C-alpha positions as CSV (number, residue, x, y, z in Angstrom):
1,M,35.6,5.3,16.8
2,T,35.9,2.4,14.5
3,A,32.9,1.5,12.3
4,I,31.5,-1.6,13.1
5,E,30.6,-4.2,10.5
6,S,26.8,-5.0,10.5
7,D,25.1,-8.6,10.3
8,A,25.9,-10.3,7.3
9,P,24.8,-9.4,4.3
10,L,21.5,-11.2,2.9
11,E,21.5,-12.1,-0.7
12,P,22.3,-9.2,-2.9
13,V,19.2,-9.8,-5.7
14,C,16.4,-7.3,-5.3
15,R,14.1,-8.3,-2.7
16,L,10.9,-7.3,-5.0
17,C,11.2,-8.9,-8.5
18,G,14.6,-11.1,-7.7
19,G,16.8,-9.3,-10.2
20,E,20.5,-8.5,-9.9
21,S,21.2,-5.6,-8.2
22,V,24.5,-2.9,-8.6
23,L,26.4,-1.2,-5.6
24,A,25.1,2.2,-4.8
25,G,27.5,3.1,-2.1
26,E,28.2,2.8,1.7
27,V,27.1,4.8,4.5
28,T,27.7,4.5,8.3
29,S,25.3,4.9,11.0
30,R,25.7,7.9,13.3
31,Y,24.1,5.5,16.1
32,S,25.2,2.3,15.8
33,H,28.7,3.0,14.1
34,R,27.7,0.1,11.8
35,R,28.9,0.3,8.3
36,Y,25.8,-0.5,5.6
37,R,26.1,-0.9,1.9
38,L,23.4,0.6,-0.5
39,R,22.0,-1.6,-3.5
40,R,19.7,-0.6,-6.1
41,C,17.9,-2.8,-8.9
42,P,18.5,-1.4,-12.3
43,S,15.3,-3.1,-13.8
44,C,12.3,-2.2,-10.7
45,R,14.5,0.7,-9.0
46,F,14.0,-0.7,-5.5
47,A,17.1,0.2,-3.6
48,F,17.7,-1.4,-0.1
49,V,20.4,-1.9,2.4
50,A,22.1,-5.3,1.8
51,N,23.5,-5.8,5.2
52,P,20.7,-4.7,7.5
53,W,20.6,-4.9,11.2
54,L,18.4,-7.8,12.5
55,D,17.8,-7.7,16.2
56,M,14.7,-6.3,16.4
57,E,14.3,-6.2,19.8
58,A,17.6,-4.0,20.2
59,I,16.4,-1.9,17.1
60,Y,13.2,-0.9,18.3
61,D,13.2,-0.9,22.1
62,E,11.7,1.8,24.9
63,A,14.7,4.0,23.6
64,Y,13.3,3.7,20.2
65,Y,9.8,5.0,20.8
66,R,11.4,7.5,23.4
67,G,13.4,9.2,20.5
68,R,16.4,7.8,21.9
69,G,17.5,5.2,19.7
70,A,18.4,4.7,16.0
71,D,15.8,7.3,14.8
72,S,16.0,10.7,17.3
73,L,13.6,12.5,15.2
74,V,10.7,10.5,16.7
75,D,9.6,10.5,19.9
76,Y,6.3,8.1,19.8
77,V,5.4,8.0,23.3
78,T,5.8,11.9,24.3
79,E,3.8,12.5,20.9
80,T,0.7,10.2,22.4
81,E,0.6,11.4,26.0
82,H,0.7,15.3,25.1
83,P,-1.3,15.2,21.6
84,D,-2.9,18.9,22.3
85,T,1.1,20.3,21.7
86,T,3.0,18.0,19.4
87,I,3.3,18.5,16.0
88,R,2.4,15.1,15.1
89,L,-1.1,16.4,15.3
90,Y,-0.7,17.9,11.8
91,E,0.2,14.3,10.2
92,W,-2.6,12.6,11.8
93,R,-5.0,15.6,10.9
94,G,-3.7,15.2,7.5
95,I,-4.3,11.7,7.4
96,L,-7.7,11.4,8.2
97,A,-8.3,14.3,5.4
98,R,-6.5,12.6,3.1
99,V,-8.2,8.8,3.7
100,A,-11.4,10.5,3.6
101,G,-11.2,12.5,0.5
102,L,-10.5,9.0,-1.2
103,V,-13.4,6.8,0.8
104,P,-16.5,7.8,2.8
105,V,-15.1,7.9,6.6
106,S,-17.9,7.5,9.3
107,A,-18.2,5.7,13.0
108,G,-18.9,2.3,10.9
109,T,-15.3,2.5,9.4
110,S,-13.2,-0.2,10.3
111,W,-9.6,1.1,10.1
112,L,-6.2,-0.6,10.9
113,D,-3.1,1.3,11.6
114,F,-0.3,-1.0,10.7
115,G,2.8,0.1,12.4
116,C,0.9,2.6,15.1
117,G,4.2,3.3,16.8
118,A,2.9,4.5,20.3
119,G,-0.9,4.5,19.1
120,G,-1.3,8.2,18.4
121,L,-3.1,8.2,15.1
122,V,-5.5,5.5,16.3
123,Q,-6.0,7.7,20.0
124,F,-6.6,10.6,17.4
125,L,-9.0,8.8,15.1
126,L,-11.0,7.5,18.4
127,E,-11.4,11.3,19.4
128,A,-12.5,12.2,15.9
129,G,-15.3,9.8,15.8
130,V,-13.7,6.6,14.0
131,P,-14.8,3.9,17.0
132,G,-13.7,1.0,14.8
133,A,-9.9,2.3,15.0
134,V,-7.3,0.0,16.2
135,G,-3.7,-0.5,15.6
136,F,-0.8,-3.3,15.2
137,E,2.6,-2.9,16.8
138,P,4.7,-5.6,17.5
139,G,7.6,-5.5,20.0
140,W,7.8,-3.5,23.0
141,A,5.1,-1.1,22.3
142,S,2.3,-3.6,22.2
143,T,2.6,-3.3,25.9
144,W,2.7,0.0,26.6
145,L,-0.5,0.3,24.3
146,E,-2.3,-2.0,26.1
147,R,-1.4,0.1,29.3
148,R,-2.6,3.2,27.4
149,S,-6.1,1.3,26.7
150,I,-5.4,2.0,22.9
151,P,-7.0,-0.7,21.2
152,V,-4.9,-2.5,19.5
153,V,-4.8,-6.3,17.6
154,S,-2.2,-9.0,18.5
155,Q,-0.1,-10.8,15.7
156,R,-2.6,-13.9,16.1
157,Q,-5.5,-11.4,15.8
158,L,-4.2,-9.9,12.5
159,D,-4.1,-13.5,11.2
160,Q,-7.4,-14.2,12.1
161,S,-8.9,-10.9,10.6
162,A,-9.0,-11.9,7.1
163,G,-11.4,-9.3,5.0
164,H,-12.0,-7.2,7.8
165,F,-11.2,-4.0,7.6
166,D,-12.1,-1.1,5.4
167,V,-8.9,1.3,5.8
168,V,-5.3,0.3,6.4
169,T,-2.8,2.8,6.7
170,A,0.8,2.2,6.9
171,I,2.5,5.3,7.4
172,E,6.5,5.3,7.3
173,V,6.5,1.5,7.7
174,L,7.5,-0.1,4.6
175,E,11.2,1.5,4.4
176,H,11.7,-0.5,7.8
177,A,10.7,-3.8,6.1
178,V,13.4,-6.7,5.1
179,D,10.9,-8.2,3.3
180,P,8.5,-5.4,2.3
181,L,6.7,-7.4,-0.4
182,A,5.7,-9.9,2.5
183,E,4.2,-7.0,4.8
184,L,1.9,-5.8,1.6
185,K,0.6,-9.1,1.5
186,R,-0.1,-9.2,5.0
187,I,-1.9,-5.5,4.6
188,R,-4.0,-7.0,1.8
189,S,-5.0,-10.5,3.5
190,V,-7.1,-8.1,6.2
191,L,-8.4,-5.7,3.9
192,R,-12.2,-6.2,2.3
193,P,-12.3,-6.1,-1.4
194,G,-12.0,-2.6,-2.2
195,G,-10.5,-1.1,0.9
196,L,-8.1,1.2,0.9
197,L,-4.3,1.3,1.9
198,F,-2.9,4.8,2.2
199,L,0.8,4.6,3.1
200,T,3.8,7.4,3.2
201,T,7.3,6.3,2.5
202,G,9.8,8.7,1.2
203,N,10.0,8.7,-2.8
204,A,13.8,7.6,-3.8
205,A,13.6,8.9,-7.3
206,P,14.8,12.5,-6.4
207,F,17.8,10.9,-4.7
208,R,18.4,7.7,-7.5
209,D,22.1,8.4,-8.3
210,R,22.8,9.8,-5.2
211,L,21.2,8.0,-2.4
212,T,24.1,8.0,0.0
213,T,23.3,12.2,0.1
214,W,19.6,11.2,1.1
215,R,18.6,12.2,4.6
216,Y,16.2,9.7,4.5
217,V,18.3,6.8,4.7
218,T,18.9,6.3,8.4
219,P,20.3,2.7,7.5
220,D,19.7,1.2,11.4
221,V,16.1,1.6,10.5
222,H,15.4,2.7,7.2
223,I,16.6,-0.2,4.7
224,S,13.9,0.1,1.8
225,F,13.6,2.6,-0.5
226,F,10.9,3.0,-3.4
227,E,10.3,5.2,-6.5
228,P,6.6,5.5,-7.4
229,E,6.3,3.0,-10.0
230,T,8.6,0.4,-7.9
231,L,5.9,0.7,-4.9
232,A,3.0,0.3,-7.8
233,G,4.9,-2.9,-8.9
234,A,4.9,-4.1,-5.4
235,L,1.3,-3.2,-4.8
236,R,0.1,-5.3,-7.7
237,S,2.5,-8.3,-6.7
238,A,0.6,-8.1,-3.5
239,G,-3.0,-8.2,-4.9
240,F,-3.9,-4.3,-5.1
241,L,-4.6,-1.9,-7.8
242,P,-2.3,0.7,-7.3
243,A,-3.2,4.6,-8.0
244,F,-1.9,7.9,-8.2
245,P,-4.1,10.6,-6.2
246,G,-1.3,12.6,-6.0
247,F,-1.5,16.1,-3.7
248,G,-4.8,16.5,-2.5
249,P,-7.0,17.4,1.0
250,G,-4.7,16.5,3.9
251,W,-0.8,16.5,1.7
252,A,-0.2,20.0,3.3
253,D,-0.8,18.8,6.8
254,I,1.4,15.8,6.4
255,I,4.6,18.1,4.5
256,R,3.9,20.3,7.3
257,F,4.7,17.9,10.3
258,K,7.2,16.2,8.1
259,T,9.0,19.7,7.3
260,L,8.9,20.7,11.3
261,K,10.2,17.2,12.1
262,S,13.1,17.5,9.8
263,L,14.1,20.7,11.4
264,Q,13.8,19.0,14.9
265,R,11.0,21.0,15.7
266,H,8.4,18.8,18.4
267,R,6.1,21.1,20.1
268,R,3.4,23.1,17.9
269,T,4.2,27.2,17.9
270,A,2.7,30.5,17.1
271,I,5.6,31.2,14.7
272,E,5.2,28.3,12.7
273,A,1.6,28.6,12.6
274,L,2.6,32.0,10.4
275,V,3.9,30.0,7.4
276,P,1.6,30.0,4.5
277,W,1.8,26.0,4.7
278,P,-0.7,25.2,1.6
279,V,1.6,27.0,-0.3
280,A,4.8,26.0,1.0
281,A,3.8,22.3,1.3
282,R,3.5,22.4,-2.4
283,L,6.9,24.1,-3.1
284,I,8.5,21.4,-0.9
285,D,6.6,18.3,-2.5
286,R,7.5,19.5,-6.0
287,R,11.0,18.7,-4.8
288,L,10.5,15.8,-2.5
289,R,7.4,14.2,-4.4
290,L,5.8,12.7,-1.2
291,S,2.3,12.9,-2.8
292,A,3.5,11.0,-5.9
293,Q,3.6,7.8,-4.0
294,P,0.9,5.4,-4.9
295,I,-2.1,4.1,-2.7
296,G,-3.5,0.7,-3.1
297,W,-7.3,-0.5,-3.7
298,A,-7.3,-4.1,-2.3
299,R,-8.7,-6.3,-5.4
């Protein structure tokens, strides 16, 4: 099938620092068959899709959340409906452990999962004794979340939540953003001073000169790519104090999930449980440097 050209390109300047970007290659989506141009900023090392597909309703439809869309490795609906068997449990467990290793987490903690997908993490936190957990997810999923009675905030409610939350998580969110700085500023606005932003996103540093070979580049949906210092600079611009706590409690579980997901395993099994994950996760992290990405403290 002939590749289809994507939407008209945006300005090729860096969306973080405004500097001139350089071409970093081209990739074609296996899902939409659109051809995408990758660019990279030599100044701040931010990399991005120059001509992203901007029809959000078409991209983030029901098929996407059910694992039949632009990212076949995710199936948010099934994970939320079957929390006891999904490998995603490892990520949820790891996130709670990582956050609890950075700030006290109790029944009084106000926690927003920004970009909550089908609400699996929110559901997990509620069952783990964090009744102040809520999610935010626009589009198709928002209606599904309401039907499942998973607590979420609307866009209007989010806009009215200035300084409300103690913790915000943004798990694999920023890579989806056309304007990640704007998203970080929105997150900062709802955190109280001293509040924590814990996020995960791929580390582009090991692939700086070979972005087209990086499996994380799923260009229909992943359009913004960060090295740790790049993300730290964006956090500062958005009103955060970045910090680099590195590999700590919870990361072994987070990497366990990511590894199994990349292998297209969806259910927890006795076989994968035999893997010495605390050791394996550290070895994987040395190569991919996922835990090198910063966190943000709201100033």
